[in-house]
N, C-alpha and C positions, 0 to 999 in steps of 0.2 A: 542614391541615398541608402536604399535597401542593401545594396552590395557592400557599402561601407559599414553598415551596422552588422552585417554578417561577418565581415573581416574582423571587426572589433570584438565581436562575441567569440569568434574562434580563437582569438589571441589569448583569451582567458581560460581556454579549455586545457586540461592537462594532457600531455602527450600520452600515447599508448603505454609507454614504459612507466611514466609517472603515475598514470591511473592504476596500472597493475600494482605498483609499489604502494599506492595509497590504500587500495583495497586489501592487499595482502597484510599490510600493517594493521588495518582495522580488524581483519579476520583473526590475526594472531592475538591482538589485545582482547578480543571477544571470546577467545577459546574455540574458534571455528577453523575448519580445514579448508584451504583454498584449492579448488580444482581447475579454475579457468574455464575454457570453453567446454560445454557438454552438448551432446546431440540429444534431441528429444526422442529420437528413435532407439536410444539405448535403454536397456532395462537396468543398468548399473547404478542409476541414481533416482532419487525422488524428484519428479517434475513439479516445479512450482506452478500451481494452477491459477485459479481466479479468472477475472474477466479478460486478461491479456493473453491467455493460452490460445494457441492456434496451431494449424497444421504446418505453418511455415515460419513461425517465430525463431529467432536465433538467441540462444542464451550464452552469455560469457560471464567471466568472473564469478562463477558459481562457488558458493561457500556453504558449508553445513557444519553444525555443531550443537552444543548445548550451552545455554547461557542462563545462569541462575535457575537451573532445573528445567528450563523450557527448551524443547527442541526447536532450533531456529535455522532457517535457510535464507541466503541472500543471492540475488542474481541481477545482472544487468540484461534486460530483455529488449530486443529490437525487432520490429516487424514493419511490414509494408501495409499501410492502411488502404481503405477503398479509394482514397484520393490519389493514391500512388506515392504518397509521401512516406519516407522512413521515419519512424518514431521510436523513442527509447523511454524505458521506465527503469528505475531502480526499486527493487521490491524486497521487502523482508517478510518472511512468513513465520508465524509463531503457531505451533501446535497447541491448541487449547487443552486444558486438563479436564474441563467440565464434562460430565456425562449427560447433561441436559440436552434436549433437542432444541438447539439454538437455530432460529429461522435465518434465512439468507438476507443480509443487509448490505447496502453499498452507501457509503458516506462520501459524497463527491465535493471536493474543494471548489470554490468559485474560481480558483486560479488554475484549475485543470485545463489542459489543452483541448480545444474544440474537437480535434480529431479523436482524442481519447474519449470525449463525451459521446461522439457518434458511435464509437466502438461499443461503449457501455450500453447505449440504448438499443443498438442493433442486436447485440448478443443476448441481453436480458429484456426482450420485448415485453415480457409479462410483468416486469417490475416498473413502478411509476413513482414519481416524487410524492411523498406523503407529508401531510401537515402534522407537526408535533403540537403537543399541548392538550392531549386527550385527558391525561391524568393530572398534569401540573404545567404551569407556564415554563417556557424555555427561554434562556437568555438570548437577546438579540445578537450578542457577540458571536453566538454560534449560528443562529438561523440566518443571519445576513451573510455568512461566509460559507455555509455548507448546505447542500441539498441531500436529503435522505431518500434513497430508493428502496422500495420493498413492496410487499402486498399490503393493502390497507388493513387486512385482517391481523397484521403483525405489528401495528403501531404500538399497542400497549406493551408487547414484549420488548420492542426497542426501548421504550421509555423506562422499563424496568432494568434493562441492561445498561443503557446510557442515560443516567440521571442528569438533571440540570447541572449539578456540580461537576459531573464528569465531562459533559459537553463544553462547559465554560473553560475547564482546564485544557481540553483539546483545542479550543479556539485560541488559547494563549500560547500553548507550548508546541502545538502541532499544526499551526496555521500554514496552509499551502500544501499539505499532504492529503491524500485520499485514503480511504479504508474500506476493506471488505471483510465480512464475516460469512464464511460458508464452509461446509464440510468439516466442521470442528477446527477450523483454522482462522487466524486473523492475518490479513494481508495489509501491509503498510506500503503505499505507493508514493514515490516522488517522481515528478516530471521536471524538476529543476534542472536547468541546462548546465549549471556549474556544480560539479561534484566536489565536495570537500570532506575532510575528516570530521569536521564539526557536524555536518549534515548526517553523515553515517552514524555517528555516536548518538545524535539526537533521535534519529529514527529507532535505534536499538533501545535506548533507555526509556523513551516514552512509549514505544511499542510494547515493551515488557510491562510497563505500568498499565497500559490499556488491556493487555491480555489477562493480567492478574485481576483487574477490575471486572472484566467480563466473566471470568471464572467465578468470582465471589458473587456478583449480582445474578448469575444464572440460577442460583438457589431459589430465586423468587419466581422463576418461570413455572 
């Protein structure tokens, strides 16, 4: 039964050529330059970091450019996890414009892969799930689908950056994606098995909205 499910799932995956065409079309429409495979040992490109960066990850379909004045990077990253299983993420990085000292946050979707969750908690062992609602109640639509990881000392800062209205919109329009804010960058992560043009454009449009929101709200820090 599991083998049959795997065969069915693979039948819906784009071929290597189709995936490349899908991503190159997306890059062209977004004003990015497509580079394809890049080596993490090369100094010729900006490495997309965040919780998935490692000494053995493989990056493919690397794209870089500027979208509505924001520097943006895209990559398909594959790595071998501690379980021995290969896992992939599609990642968009937005360079934030704020000059405020924004703390490190990770917003994990309840749909995130368990292996990805283990990687998160192993790499960021000093970060823990925090309870929201210190300054104001938060919508269940968000809290039932996301876990926020940070230092307890930074909960108020999170609530200033991610207001209840912002998190409610995230739950509606970005459901199933995870997010990280660190080193003046916003990372949008997708672990969806089926890559589509609609998914890529959704990540780009809503990631841009979230980056702008963080920049504006960072004035309150």
